[in-house]
PDB file as gemmi writes it, atoms N, CA and C in Angstrom:
CRYST1    1.000    1.000    1.000  90.00  90.00  90.00 P 1                      
ATOM      1  N   MET A   1      49.488 -17.970 165.634  1.00  0.00           N  
ATOM      2  CA  MET A   1      49.872 -17.648 166.997  1.00  0.00           C  
ATOM      3  C   MET A   1      50.745 -18.766 167.561  1.00  0.00           C  
ATOM      4  N   ALA A   2      51.904 -18.399 168.038  1.00  0.00           N  
ATOM      5  CA  ALA A   2      52.799 -19.383 168.640  1.00  0.00           C  
ATOM      6  C   ALA A   2      52.305 -19.740 170.037  1.00  0.00           C  
ATOM      7  N   HIS A   3      52.359 -21.001 170.322  1.00  0.00           N  
ATOM      8  CA  HIS A   3      52.010 -21.465 171.665  1.00  0.00           C  
ATOM      9  C   HIS A   3      53.260 -21.393 172.531  1.00  0.00           C  
ATOM     10  N   THR A   4      53.110 -20.836 173.712  1.00  0.00           N  
ATOM     11  CA  THR A   4      54.228 -20.735 174.654  1.00  0.00           C  
ATOM     12  C   THR A   4      53.860 -21.473 175.933  1.00  0.00           C  
ATOM     13  N   ARG A   5      54.848 -21.650 176.772  1.00  0.00           N  
ATOM     14  CA  ARG A   5      54.598 -22.268 178.080  1.00  0.00           C  
ATOM     15  C   ARG A   5      53.463 -21.537 178.800  1.00  0.00           C  
ATOM     16  N   GLU A   6      53.477 -20.200 178.696  1.00  0.00           N  
ATOM     17  CA  GLU A   6      52.484 -19.385 179.400  1.00  0.00           C  
ATOM     18  C   GLU A   6      51.071 -19.583 178.852  1.00  0.00           C  
ATOM     19  N   THR A   7      50.939 -19.874 177.558  1.00  0.00           N  
ATOM     20  CA  THR A   7      49.600 -20.096 177.000  1.00  0.00           C  
ATOM     21  C   THR A   7      49.168 -21.550 177.161  1.00  0.00           C  
ATOM     22  N   ILE A   8      50.128 -22.454 177.215  1.00  0.00           N  
ATOM     23  CA  ILE A   8      49.823 -23.887 177.318  1.00  0.00           C  
ATOM     24  C   ILE A   8      49.541 -24.304 178.755  1.00  0.00           C  
ATOM     25  N   LEU A   9      50.257 -23.743 179.703  1.00  0.00           N  
ATOM     26  CA  LEU A   9      50.139 -24.154 181.111  1.00  0.00           C  
ATOM     27  C   LEU A   9      48.694 -24.089 181.632  1.00  0.00           C  
ATOM     28  N   PRO A  10      47.954 -22.995 181.423  1.00  0.00           N  
ATOM     29  CA  PRO A  10      46.574 -22.972 181.937  1.00  0.00           C  
ATOM     30  C   PRO A  10      45.678 -24.055 181.318  1.00  0.00           C  
ATOM     31  N   LYS A  11      45.862 -24.338 180.035  1.00  0.00           N  
ATOM     32  CA  LYS A  11      45.053 -25.375 179.394  1.00  0.00           C  
ATOM     33  C   LYS A  11      45.409 -26.748 179.955  1.00  0.00           C  
ATOM     34  N   LEU A  12      46.686 -26.997 180.176  1.00  0.00           N  
ATOM     35  CA  LEU A  12      47.094 -28.282 180.763  1.00  0.00           C  
ATOM     36  C   LEU A  12      46.492 -28.442 182.157  1.00  0.00           C  
ATOM     37  N   MET A  13      46.499 -27.376 182.923  1.00  0.00           N  
ATOM     38  CA  MET A  13      45.932 -27.446 184.277  1.00  0.00           C  
ATOM     39  C   MET A  13      44.429 -27.731 184.207  1.00  0.00           C  
ATOM     40  N   GLU A  14      43.777 -27.173 183.207  1.00  0.00           N  
ATOM     41  CA  GLU A  14      42.353 -27.440 183.003  1.00  0.00           C  
ATOM     42  C   GLU A  14      42.123 -28.917 182.677  1.00  0.00           C  
ATOM     43  N   LEU A  15      43.000 -29.499 181.862  1.00  0.00           N  
ATOM     44  CA  LEU A  15      42.884 -30.912 181.505  1.00  0.00           C  
ATOM     45  C   LEU A  15      43.241 -31.825 182.682  1.00  0.00           C  
ATOM     46  N   ILE A  16      44.143 -31.370 183.536  1.00  0.00           N  
ATOM     47  CA  ILE A  16      44.612 -32.178 184.667  1.00  0.00           C  
ATOM     48  C   ILE A  16      43.650 -32.098 185.854  1.00  0.00           C  
ATOM     49  N   GLU A  17      42.971 -30.984 186.013  1.00  0.00           N  
ATOM     50  CA  GLU A  17      42.145 -30.766 187.206  1.00  0.00           C  
ATOM     51  C   GLU A  17      41.167 -31.916 187.500  1.00  0.00           C  
ATOM     52  N   PRO A  18      40.470 -32.486 186.504  1.00  0.00           N  
ATOM     53  CA  PRO A  18      39.571 -33.600 186.826  1.00  0.00           C  
ATOM     54  C   PRO A  18      40.296 -34.837 187.376  1.00  0.00           C  
ATOM     55  N   LEU A  19      41.603 -34.921 187.153  1.00  0.00           N  
ATOM     56  CA  LEU A  19      42.397 -36.059 187.615  1.00  0.00           C  
ATOM     57  C   LEU A  19      43.044 -35.784 188.973  1.00  0.00           C  
ATOM     58  N   ASN A  20      42.842 -34.588 189.480  1.00  0.00           N  
ATOM     59  CA  ASN A  20      43.475 -34.122 190.711  1.00  0.00           C  
ATOM     60  C   ASN A  20      42.663 -34.587 191.923  1.00  0.00           C  
ATOM     61  N   ARG A  21      42.738 -35.872 192.192  1.00  0.00           N  
ATOM     62  CA  ARG A  21      41.950 -36.474 193.278  1.00  0.00           C  
ATOM     63  C   ARG A  21      42.346 -35.939 194.651  1.00  0.00           C  
ATOM     64  N   ARG A  22      43.572 -35.491 194.785  1.00  0.00           N  
ATOM     65  CA  ARG A  22      44.042 -34.994 196.080  1.00  0.00           C  
ATOM     66  C   ARG A  22      43.652 -33.537 196.299  1.00  0.00           C  
ATOM     67  N   GLY A  23      43.181 -32.860 195.246  1.00  0.00           N  
ATOM     68  CA  GLY A  23      42.736 -31.481 195.374  1.00  0.00           C  
ATOM     69  C   GLY A  23      43.834 -30.483 195.696  1.00  0.00           C  
ATOM     70  N   ILE A  24      45.056 -30.775 195.248  1.00  0.00           N  
ATOM     71  CA  ILE A  24      46.163 -29.857 195.529  1.00  0.00           C  
ATOM     72  C   ILE A  24      46.151 -28.712 194.516  1.00  0.00           C  
ATOM     73  N   ALA A  25      46.795 -27.615 194.880  1.00  0.00           N  
ATOM     74  CA  ALA A  25      46.925 -26.485 193.969  1.00  0.00           C  
ATOM     75  C   ALA A  25      47.906 -26.864 192.861  1.00  0.00           C  
ATOM     76  N   LEU A  26      47.478 -26.689 191.612  1.00  0.00           N  
ATOM     77  CA  LEU A  26      48.322 -27.041 190.476  1.00  0.00           C  
ATOM     78  C   LEU A  26      49.222 -25.872 190.102  1.00  0.00           C  
ATOM     79  N   THR A  27      50.505 -26.167 189.932  1.00  0.00           N  
ATOM     80  CA  THR A  27      51.479 -25.170 189.473  1.00  0.00           C  
ATOM     81  C   THR A  27      52.374 -25.837 188.450  1.00  0.00           C  
ATOM     82  N   GLY A  28      53.264 -25.080 187.868  1.00  0.00           N  
ATOM     83  CA  GLY A  28      54.225 -25.644 186.930  1.00  0.00           C  
ATOM     84  C   GLY A  28      55.146 -26.658 187.570  1.00  0.00           C  
ATOM     85  N   ASP A  29      55.308 -26.563 188.888  1.00  0.00           N  
ATOM     86  CA  ASP A  29      56.204 -27.472 189.616  1.00  0.00           C  
ATOM     87  C   ASP A  29      55.496 -28.708 190.155  1.00  0.00           C  
ATOM     88  N   THR A  30      54.181 -28.820 189.928  1.00  0.00           N  
ATOM     89  CA  THR A  30      53.430 -29.970 190.419  1.00  0.00           C  
ATOM     90  C   THR A  30      53.913 -31.238 189.717  1.00  0.00           C  
ATOM     91  N   SER A  31      54.257 -32.249 190.501  1.00  0.00           N  
ATOM     92  CA  SER A  31      54.759 -33.523 189.981  1.00  0.00           C  
ATOM     93  C   SER A  31      53.605 -34.487 189.730  1.00  0.00           C  
ATOM     94  N   PHE A  32      53.661 -35.164 188.594  1.00  0.00           N  
ATOM     95  CA  PHE A  32      52.620 -36.147 188.271  1.00  0.00           C  
ATOM     96  C   PHE A  32      52.661 -37.338 189.227  1.00  0.00           C  
ATOM     97  N   ALA A  33      53.853 -37.780 189.559  1.00  0.00           N  
ATOM     98  CA  ALA A  33      53.988 -38.985 190.394  1.00  0.00           C  
ATOM     99  C   ALA A  33      53.798 -38.685 191.875  1.00  0.00           C  
ATOM    100  N   SER A  34      54.603 -37.796 192.427  1.00  0.00           N  
ATOM    101  CA  SER A  34      54.567 -37.605 193.881  1.00  0.00           C  
ATOM    102  C   SER A  34      53.437 -36.696 194.346  1.00  0.00           C  
ATOM    103  N   ASP A  35      53.098 -35.645 193.597  1.00  0.00           N  
ATOM    104  CA  ASP A  35      52.039 -34.731 194.035  1.00  0.00           C  
ATOM    105  C   ASP A  35      50.652 -35.240 193.653  1.00  0.00           C  
ATOM    106  N   LEU A  36      50.482 -35.585 192.383  1.00  0.00           N  
ATOM    107  CA  LEU A  36      49.161 -36.002 191.901  1.00  0.00           C  
ATOM    108  C   LEU A  36      48.912 -37.494 192.058  1.00  0.00           C  
ATOM    109  N   GLU A  37      49.987 -38.264 192.199  1.00  0.00           N  
ATOM    110  CA  GLU A  37      49.903 -39.722 192.339  1.00  0.00           C  
ATOM    111  C   GLU A  37      49.084 -40.358 191.211  1.00  0.00           C  
ATOM    112  N   LEU A  38      49.376 -39.947 189.973  1.00  0.00           N  
ATOM    113  CA  LEU A  38      48.667 -40.491 188.816  1.00  0.00           C  
ATOM    114  C   LEU A  38      49.226 -41.860 188.458  1.00  0.00           C  
ATOM    115  N   ASP A  39      48.342 -42.814 188.190  1.00  0.00           N  
ATOM    116  CA  ASP A  39      48.794 -44.122 187.737  1.00  0.00           C  
ATOM    117  C   ASP A  39      49.005 -44.084 186.221  1.00  0.00           C  
ATOM    118  N   SER A  40      49.592 -45.123 185.687  1.00  0.00           N  
ATOM    119  CA  SER A  40      49.969 -45.120 184.272  1.00  0.00           C  
ATOM    120  C   SER A  40      48.754 -45.024 183.346  1.00  0.00           C  
ATOM    121  N   LEU A  41      47.648 -45.637 183.705  1.00  0.00           N  
ATOM    122  CA  LEU A  41      46.449 -45.561 182.876  1.00  0.00           C  
ATOM    123  C   LEU A  41      45.904 -44.135 182.837  1.00  0.00           C  
ATOM    124  N   THR A  42      45.911 -43.467 183.962  1.00  0.00           N  
ATOM    125  CA  THR A  42      45.453 -42.080 184.029  1.00  0.00           C  
ATOM    126  C   THR A  42      46.367 -41.180 183.212  1.00  0.00           C  
ATOM    127  N   VAL A  43      47.667 -41.429 183.288  1.00  0.00           N  
ATOM    128  CA  VAL A  43      48.627 -40.649 182.498  1.00  0.00           C  
ATOM    129  C   VAL A  43      48.355 -40.834 181.012  1.00  0.00           C  
ATOM    130  N   MET A  44      48.062 -42.054 180.598  1.00  0.00           N  
ATOM    131  CA  MET A  44      47.788 -42.300 179.178  1.00  0.00           C  
ATOM    132  C   MET A  44      46.502 -41.585 178.733  1.00  0.00           C  
ATOM    133  N   ASP A  45      45.493 -41.547 179.592  1.00  0.00           N  
ATOM    134  CA  ASP A  45      44.280 -40.791 179.290  1.00  0.00           C  
ATOM    135  C   ASP A  45      44.592 -39.306 179.144  1.00  0.00           C  
ATOM    136  N   LEU A  46      45.422 -38.790 180.038  1.00  0.00           N  
ATOM    137  CA  LEU A  46      45.821 -37.384 179.974  1.00  0.00           C  
ATOM    138  C   LEU A  46      46.580 -37.107 178.686  1.00  0.00           C  
ATOM    139  N   VAL A  47      47.506 -37.983 178.339  1.00  0.00           N  
ATOM    140  CA  VAL A  47      48.277 -37.817 177.099  1.00  0.00           C  
ATOM    141  C   VAL A  47      47.332 -37.772 175.897  1.00  0.00           C  
ATOM    142  N   ALA A  48      46.358 -38.658 175.861  1.00  0.00           N  
ATOM    143  CA  ALA A  48      45.392 -38.675 174.753  1.00  0.00           C  
ATOM    144  C   ALA A  48      44.623 -37.356 174.688  1.00  0.00           C  
ATOM    145  N   ASN A  49      44.228 -36.833 175.841  1.00  0.00           N  
ATOM    146  CA  ASN A  49      43.506 -35.556 175.873  1.00  0.00           C  
ATOM    147  C   ASN A  49      44.374 -34.405 175.376  1.00  0.00           C  
ATOM    148  N   ILE A  50      45.642 -34.410 175.763  1.00  0.00           N  
ATOM    149  CA  ILE A  50      46.572 -33.364 175.322  1.00  0.00           C  
ATOM    150  C   ILE A  50      46.797 -33.469 173.813  1.00  0.00           C  
ATOM    151  N   GLU A  51      46.991 -34.681 173.329  1.00  0.00           N  
ATOM    152  CA  GLU A  51      47.198 -34.881 171.894  1.00  0.00           C  
ATOM    153  C   GLU A  51      45.986 -34.404 171.101  1.00  0.00           C  
ATOM    154  N   ASP A  52      44.786 -34.684 171.594  1.00  0.00           N  
ATOM    155  CA  ASP A  52      43.568 -34.223 170.925  1.00  0.00           C  
ATOM    156  C   ASP A  52      43.465 -32.700 170.958  1.00  0.00           C  
ATOM    157  N   GLU A  53      43.759 -32.117 172.095  1.00  0.00           N  
ATOM    158  CA  GLU A  53      43.633 -30.663 172.276  1.00  0.00           C  
ATOM    159  C   GLU A  53      44.554 -29.895 171.332  1.00  0.00           C  
ATOM    160  N   TYR A  54      45.789 -30.376 171.188  1.00  0.00           N  
ATOM    161  CA  TYR A  54      46.794 -29.658 170.404  1.00  0.00           C  
ATOM    162  C   TYR A  54      47.080 -30.285 169.045  1.00  0.00           C  
ATOM    163  N   ASP A  55      46.383 -31.375 168.713  1.00  0.00           N  
ATOM    164  CA  ASP A  55      46.580 -32.077 167.445  1.00  0.00           C  
ATOM    165  C   ASP A  55      48.059 -32.420 167.226  1.00  0.00           C  
ATOM    166  N   ILE A  56      48.626 -33.066 168.238  1.00  0.00           N  
ATOM    167  CA  ILE A  56      50.033 -33.464 168.210  1.00  0.00           C  
ATOM    168  C   ILE A  56      50.144 -34.916 168.660  1.00  0.00           C  
ATOM    169  N   ILE A  57      51.340 -35.456 168.532  1.00  0.00           N  
ATOM    170  CA  ILE A  57      51.675 -36.768 169.084  1.00  0.00           C  
ATOM    171  C   ILE A  57      52.813 -36.555 170.073  1.00  0.00           C  
ATOM    172  N   LEU A  58      52.600 -36.977 171.320  1.00  0.00           N  
ATOM    173  CA  LEU A  58      53.669 -36.927 172.317  1.00  0.00           C  
ATOM    174  C   LEU A  58      54.442 -38.246 172.228  1.00  0.00           C  
ATOM    175  N   PRO A  59      55.703 -38.198 171.841  1.00  0.00           N  
ATOM    176  CA  PRO A  59      56.482 -39.436 171.722  1.00  0.00           C  
ATOM    177  C   PRO A  59      56.562 -40.191 173.053  1.00  0.00           C  
ATOM    178  N   MET A  60      56.312 -41.489 172.997  1.00  0.00           N  
ATOM    179  CA  MET A  60      56.314 -42.306 174.210  1.00  0.00           C  
ATOM    180  C   MET A  60      57.658 -42.271 174.928  1.00  0.00           C  
ATOM    181  N   ASN A  61      58.753 -42.165 174.184  1.00  0.00           N  
ATOM    182  CA  ASN A  61      60.070 -42.141 174.829  1.00  0.00           C  
ATOM    183  C   ASN A  61      60.323 -40.821 175.558  1.00  0.00           C  
ATOM    184  N   LEU A  62      59.498 -39.808 175.305  1.00  0.00           N  
ATOM    185  CA  LEU A  62      59.635 -38.524 175.978  1.00  0.00           C  
ATOM    186  C   LEU A  62      58.925 -38.517 177.333  1.00  0.00           C  
ATOM    187  N   LEU A  63      57.874 -39.304 177.464  1.00  0.00           N  
ATOM    188  CA  LEU A  63      57.023 -39.256 178.656  1.00  0.00           C  
ATOM    189  C   LEU A  63      57.756 -39.481 179.976  1.00  0.00           C  
ATOM    190  N   PRO A  64      58.681 -40.446 180.075  1.00  0.00           N  
ATOM    191  CA  PRO A  64      59.356 -40.644 181.372  1.00  0.00           C  
ATOM    192  C   PRO A  64      60.150 -39.414 181.835  1.00  0.00           C  
ATOM    193  N   GLU A  65      60.541 -38.548 180.895  1.00  0.00           N  
ATOM    194  CA  GLU A  65      61.322 -37.360 181.252  1.00  0.00           C  
ATOM    195  C   GLU A  65      60.454 -36.233 181.800  1.00  0.00           C  
ATOM    196  N   LEU A  66      59.144 -36.321 181.578  1.00  0.00           N  
ATOM    197  CA  LEU A  66      58.241 -35.249 181.963  1.00  0.00           C  
ATOM    198  C   LEU A  66      57.682 -35.519 183.361  1.00  0.00           C  
ATOM    199  N   GLU A  67      58.302 -34.908 184.350  1.00  0.00           N  
ATOM    200  CA  GLU A  67      57.933 -35.168 185.735  1.00  0.00           C  
ATOM    201  C   GLU A  67      56.978 -34.125 186.305  1.00  0.00           C  
ATOM    202  N   THR A  68      56.955 -32.915 185.724  1.00  0.00           N  
ATOM    203  CA  THR A  68      56.117 -31.845 186.256  1.00  0.00           C  
ATOM    204  C   THR A  68      55.218 -31.278 185.153  1.00  0.00           C  
ATOM    205  N   ILE A  69      54.197 -30.544 185.576  1.00  0.00           N  
ATOM    206  CA  ILE A  69      53.299 -29.906 184.612  1.00  0.00           C  
ATOM    207  C   ILE A  69      54.073 -28.907 183.756  1.00  0.00           C  
ATOM    208  N   GLY A  70      55.017 -28.195 184.356  1.00  0.00           N  
ATOM    209  CA  GLY A  70      55.831 -27.234 183.610  1.00  0.00           C  
ATOM    210  C   GLY A  70      56.670 -27.897 182.531  1.00  0.00           C  
ATOM    211  N   GLN A  71      57.267 -29.043 182.850  1.00  0.00           N  
ATOM    212  CA  GLN A  71      58.061 -29.771 181.850  1.00  0.00           C  
ATOM    213  C   GLN A  71      57.163 -30.237 180.707  1.00  0.00           C  
ATOM    214  N   LEU A  72      55.959 -30.652 181.041  1.00  0.00           N  
ATOM    215  CA  LEU A  72      55.004 -31.071 180.022  1.00  0.00           C  
ATOM    216  C   LEU A  72      54.623 -29.887 179.134  1.00  0.00           C  
ATOM    217  N   ALA A  73      54.394 -28.728 179.740  1.00  0.00           N  
ATOM    218  CA  ALA A  73      54.056 -27.525 178.970  1.00  0.00           C  
ATOM    219  C   ALA A  73      55.186 -27.168 178.006  1.00  0.00           C  
ATOM    220  N   ASP A  74      56.426 -27.257 178.480  1.00  0.00           N  
ATOM    221  CA  ASP A  74      57.582 -26.979 177.618  1.00  0.00           C  
ATOM    222  C   ASP A  74      57.636 -27.949 176.444  1.00  0.00           C  
ATOM    223  N   ALA A  75      57.399 -29.228 176.715  1.00  0.00           N  
ATOM    224  CA  ALA A  75      57.436 -30.249 175.661  1.00  0.00           C  
ATOM    225  C   ALA A  75      56.336 -30.027 174.642  1.00  0.00           C  
ATOM    226  N   VAL A  76      55.135 -29.717 175.110  1.00  0.00           N  
ATOM    227  CA  VAL A  76      54.019 -29.458 174.196  1.00  0.00           C  
ATOM    228  C   VAL A  76      54.336 -28.236 173.334  1.00  0.00           C  
ATOM    229  N   ALA A  77      54.887 -27.196 173.926  1.00  0.00           N  
ATOM    230  CA  ALA A  77      55.253 -25.992 173.168  1.00  0.00           C  
ATOM    231  C   ALA A  77      56.258 -26.318 172.080  1.00  0.00           C  
ATOM    232  N   ARG A  78      57.282 -27.130 172.418  1.00  0.00           N  
ATOM    233  CA  ARG A  78      58.293 -27.510 171.417  1.00  0.00           C  
ATOM    234  C   ARG A  78      57.660 -28.273 170.259  1.00  0.00           C  
ATOM    235  N   ILE A  79      56.764 -29.204 170.581  1.00  0.00           N  
ATOM    236  CA  ILE A  79      56.152 -30.038 169.540  1.00  0.00           C  
ATOM    237  C   ILE A  79      55.194 -29.213 168.693  1.00  0.00           C  
ATOM    238  N   VAL A  80      54.364 -28.410 169.326  1.00  0.00           N  
ATOM    239  CA  VAL A  80      53.371 -27.602 168.601  1.00  0.00           C  
ATOM    240  C   VAL A  80      54.062 -26.605 167.668  1.00  0.00           C  
ATOM    241  N   ASN A  81      55.137 -26.013 168.162  1.00  0.00           N  
ATOM    242  CA  ASN A  81      55.830 -24.988 167.379  1.00  0.00           C  
ATOM    243  C   ASN A  81      56.882 -25.572 166.455  1.00  0.00           C  
ATOM    244  N   GLY A  82      57.118 -26.901 166.603  1.00  0.00           N  
ATOM    245  CA  GLY A  82      58.046 -27.702 165.844  1.00  0.00           C  
ATOM    246  C   GLY A  82      58.812 -27.048 164.820  1.00  0.00           C  
TER     247      GLY A  82                                                      
END                                                                             
């Protein structure tokens, strides 16, 4: 089964929800920095959880480009379906 943005997005939101201290509604357009205000340590924990969930490695040089949950879902889909 190919993973798509549509199948990955709900799982990412499930992984992000415990980190959502502000309690905002999560969407594909939710920003990690401005909406969720995640610090770098929290982001690294999230990355580790995503890597474990999908058995992938998210390249560190890719992370600064991923500003929203939707962009992250797209990146995970590309890597998983490689």
